[in-house]
C-alpha positions in Angstrom: 11.6 25.3 20.6 11.8 24.9 16.8 8.3 24.8 15.2 8.0 23.9 11.5 4.4 25.1 11.4 3.3 27.9 13.8 0.3 27.1 16.1 -1.4 30.2 14.9 -1.9 28.7 11.4 -5.6 28.5 10.5 -6.0 27.2 7.0 -9.6 26.1 6.0 -8.7 22.6 4.8 -12.3 21.4 4.8 -13.3 24.2 2.4 -10.5 23.0 0.0 -11.4 19.3 0.3 -14.2 19.1 -2.4 -11.9 19.3 -5.5 -9.5 16.7 -4.1 -12.4 14.4 -3.2 -13.7 14.5 -6.8 -10.2 14.1 -8.2 -9.3 11.2 -6.0 -12.7 9.5 -6.7 -12.0 9.9 -10.4 -8.5 8.3 -9.9 -10.1 5.4 -8.0 -12.6 4.8 -10.8 -9.9 4.9 -13.5 -7.8 2.5 -11.4 -10.6 0.0 -11.1 -11.4 0.4 -14.9 -7.7 -0.2 -15.7 -7.7 -3.2 -13.4 -10.5 -4.9 -15.4 -9.4 -3.7 -18.9 -5.6 -3.4 -19.0 -5.0 -5.6 -16.0 -2.0 -6.0 -13.7 1.4 -7.3 -14.9 1.4 -10.4 -12.6 4.7 -12.0 -11.6 5.2 -15.7 -11.3 3.9 -15.7 -7.7 0.4 -15.2 -9.3 0.7 -16.6 -12.8 3.0 -19.6 -12.2 6.5 -20.3 -13.4 9.8 -21.8 -12.4 12.2 -21.2 -9.5 15.8 -22.2 -9.7 18.0 -22.1 -6.5 21.7 -21.9 -7.2 24.9 -21.7 -5.1 27.7 -19.6 -6.5 31.3 -18.6 -5.6 31.8 -15.8 -3.0 33.1 -13.5 -5.8 29.6 -13.4 -7.4 26.9 -11.0 -6.4 23.4 -10.4 -7.4 24.4 -7.9 -10.1 26.9 -10.4 -11.7 24.3 -13.1 -11.8 21.6 -10.9 -13.2 23.9 -9.6 -16.0 24.9 -13.2 -16.9 21.3 -14.2 -17.2 20.3 -11.1 -19.2 23.1 -11.6 -21.7 21.9 -15.2 -22.4 18.2 -14.5 -23.0 16.8 -14.5 -19.5 16.1 -10.7 -19.3 12.8 -11.1 -17.4 14.2 -13.3 -14.7 13.9 -12.0 -11.1 16.9 -12.7 -8.9 16.8 -12.8 -5.1 19.8 -13.3 -2.8 18.9 -15.7 0.0 20.1 -14.5 3.4 21.4 -16.5 6.4 22.5 -19.5 4.5 26.2 -19.0 5.0 26.7 -19.3 1.3 26.1 -17.3 -1.9 22.7 -18.8 -2.6 20.4 -17.1 -5.1 16.8 -17.8 -6.2 16.0 -17.2 -9.9 12.3 -16.8 -10.8 11.0 -16.7 -14.3 7.7 -17.1 -16.0 7.4 -20.4 -18.0 4.9 -23.1 -18.7 5.0 -26.0 -16.2 6.0 -28.4 -19.0 9.2 -26.4 -19.6 10.4 -26.2 -16.0 13.3 -28.7 -16.6 14.5 -26.7 -19.6 14.8 -23.6 -17.4 17.1 -25.5 -15.0 19.2 -26.7 -18.0 19.3 -23.2 -19.4 20.6 -21.8 -16.1 23.1 -24.6 -15.8 24.5 -23.9 -19.3 24.9 -20.2 -18.5 26.8 -20.9 -15.3 28.9 -23.7 -17.0 30.1 -21.1 -19.6 31.1 -18.6 -16.8 32.4 -20.8 -14.0 34.6 -23.9 -13.5 32.9 -27.2 -12.8 32.4 -27.8 -9.1 32.4 -24.1 -8.2 28.7 -23.8 -8.5 25.7 -26.0 -7.9 21.9 -26.1 -8.7 20.2 -26.9 -5.4 16.6 -27.3 -6.8 14.2 -26.5 -9.6 10.6 -25.9 -8.5 7.4 -25.0 -10.3 4.7 -22.6 -9.2 1.5 -23.8 -10.9 -1.3 -21.5 -12.2 -3.6 -22.9 -9.5 -1.3 -21.9 -6.7 -1.0 -18.5 -8.3 -4.7 -18.1 -8.4 -4.9 -19.0 -4.7 -2.3 -16.4 -3.9 -4.2 -13.8 -5.8 -7.3 -14.5 -3.9 -5.4 -14.4 -0.6 -3.8 -11.1 -1.5 -7.2 -9.5 -2.1 -8.6 -11.0 1.1 -5.6 -9.8 3.1 -6.2 -6.1 2.1 -9.9 -6.3 2.8 -9.3 -8.0 6.1 -6.9 -5.2 7.1 -9.6 -2.6 6.1 -12.2 -4.5 8.2 -9.9 -4.8 11.2 -9.2 -1.1 11.1 -12.9 -0.3 10.8 -13.7 -2.3 13.9 -10.7 -0.8 15.8 -11.7 2.8 15.0 -15.3 2.2 15.9 -14.4 1.0 19.4 -11.4 3.3 19.9 -13.1 6.5 18.9 -16.7 6.5 17.5 -18.5 5.1 14.4 -18.4 8.7 12.9 -14.7 8.3 12.5 -14.5 4.8 11.1 -15.8 5.3 7.5 -13.4 8.2 6.8 -10.2 6.3 7.7 -11.3 3.2 5.7 -12.2 5.3 2.7 -8.8 7.0 2.8 -7.1 3.6 3.2 -8.9 2.1 0.2 -8.2 5.2 -1.9 -4.5 5.0 -1.1 -4.3 1.3 -2.0 -6.4 1.4 -5.1 -4.7 4.5 -6.6 -1.3 2.9 -5.9 -2.5 -0.2 -7.8 -3.7 2.1 -10.6 -0.2 3.7 -10.9 1.3 0.2 -10.9 -1.0 -0.7 -13.9 0.1 2.5 -15.8 3.8 1.8 -15.1 3.4 -1.9 -16.1 5.5 -2.8 -13.0 5.4 -6.5 -12.0 2.8 -7.2 -9.4 4.1 -9.9 -7.0 4.0 -10.8 -3.3 6.4 -7.9 -2.5 3.9 -5.5 -4.0 1.1 -7.0 -1.8 3.4 -6.5 1.2 3.9 -2.9 0.2 0.1 -2.4 -0.1 -0.4 -3.7 3.4 2.3 -1.4 4.6 0.6 1.5 2.9 -2.7 0.6 4.5 -1.1 0.7 8.0 0.8 3.9 7.3 -2.3 5.6 5.9 -4.1 5.0 9.3 -1.2 6.3 11.4 -1.5 10.0 10.8 -5.3 9.9 10.5 -5.6 8.3 13.9 -3.4 11.0 15.4 -5.6 13.7 13.9 -8.7 11.9 15.1 -7.3 11.8 18.6 -6.6 15.5 18.4 -10.2 16.2 17.2 -11.6 14.2 20.2 -9.4 16.0 22.7 -9.8 19.4 21.2 -13.5 19.0 21.1 -13.6 18.2 24.8 -11.5 21.3 25.8 -13.5 23.6 23.5 -17.1 22.4 23.9 -18.5 25.6 22.4 -16.6 25.3 19.2 -18.3 23.9 16.1 -17.2 20.5 14.8 -16.1 22.2 11.6 -13.7 24.5 13.4 -12.5 21.6 15.7 -11.6 19.5 12.7 -9.9 22.3 10.8 -7.9 23.4 13.9 -6.8 19.8 14.6 -5.5 19.4 11.0 -3.6 22.7 11.3 -2.1 21.7 14.7 -1.0 18.4 13.4 0.4 19.6 10.0 4.0 20.0 11.3 4.1 16.4 12.6 2.6 15.2 9.3 5.2 16.9 7.2 8.1 15.8 9.3 6.9 12.2 9.6 6.4 11.9 5.8 9.7 13.6 5.0 11.7 11.2 7.3 9.8 8.1 6.0 10.2 9.2 2.3 14.0 9.7 2.9 14.4 6.1 3.8 12.0 4.8 1.1 13.7 6.8 -1.6 17.1 5.5 -0.5 15.8 1.9 -0.8 14.3 2.7 -4.2 17.5 4.1 -5.6 20.0 1.7 -3.9 18.0 -1.4 -3.1 18.1 -3.1 -6.5 15.2 -4.2 -8.7 13.4 -6.4 -6.2 13.6 -4.1 -3.1 13.4 -1.1 -5.4 9.9 -1.9 -6.7 8.8 -2.6 -3.1 10.1 0.8 -2.0 8.6 2.6 -5.1 5.1 1.2 -4.3 5.5 2.5 -0.7 6.7 5.8 -1.9 3.6 6.2 -4.2 1.3 5.1 -1.4 2.9 7.3 1.3 2.7 10.4 -0.9 -0.9 9.8 -1.7 -1.7 9.2 2.0 -0.9 12.8 2.9 -3.7 14.5 0.9 -6.1 11.6 1.5 -5.8 12.0 5.3 -6.4 15.7 5.2 -8.9 16.0 2.4 -10.8 12.6 2.4 -10.7 11.1 5.9 -11.4 14.3 7.9 -14.3 15.6 5.7 -15.9 12.2 6.1 -16.2 12.9 9.9 -18.2 16.0 9.0 -20.4 14.0 6.6 -21.1 11.3 9.2 -21.8 13.9 11.9 -24.4 15.6 9.6 -26.0 12.2 8.7 -26.3 11.2 12.4 -27.7 14.7 13.3 -30.2 14.4 10.5 -31.3 10.9 11.6 -31.6 12.1 15.2 -33.6 15.1 14.1 -35.9 13.0 12.0 -36.3 10.5 14.9 -37.2 13.3 17.3 -39.7 14.8 14.9 -41.3 11.3 14.5 -41.5 10.9 18.2 -43.2 14.3 18.6 -45.6 13.4 15.9 -46.5 10.2 17.6 -46.9 12.0 20.9 -49.3 14.6 19.4 -51.3 11.8 17.7 -51.6 9.9 20.9 -52.7 13.0 22.8 
């Protein structure tokens, strides 16, 4: 049977984890600082703007419409093709003050009028996304990520042990926050698609970590005389081939979406590609060392509790 990584591999990953923990912690701090100083490049989902729904001839595609808008001054407009309508329906999103919503509809109509014959197109509706709605969406996006982290924390606590829960949540938050930091540096538009990508990253980040945690638990039962340090290291080594193959297959699909999916799906795929790439080292060098840290803390507390109990027993005697 083909093996990507031999079972005899015995790399001391825990020994190499300290530099990565410091580097990832610095990246998280810089991302948070960037969030409050530079800020995210919010899309109209969060800042407010106008949405224009149009119906075009079958000969038009999303690239044709985007080119027509760009050539006539609407370079920042996001274009989404609406599926399952039976027609060539598109949604055009652009940032604009609520008072200028009607002018955006007129601008789109003038562009189409110059390119198409009368009656071959129609403007179905012109809607406005107000700043208040954008603020509510922003709050909901933050709460959704925190709720996902809390749900995973509770699941891991009941599924495994409390020792395992902080590590997986820490790795999850590291992946999400660093991805946001990269998004700030790249000045990519942060919209609801990006939030969906962050939630996908959160779920993906847990996947490989849970598999390693399961291996740690099973390997510890079959090798009761082995130290936890060796059990964790051996579990990472045994799972390394699966980790590499899983990430390689996932990244192949995500890279294809990034290169071929257009600007809307492309940004969604790029966010996932960044998060998935970060999740590999965070699983190995952040989540698993946290198991050792929690084990030491619990052992220290148990030792202190035992010493206190002995002291009380001697005092009573």
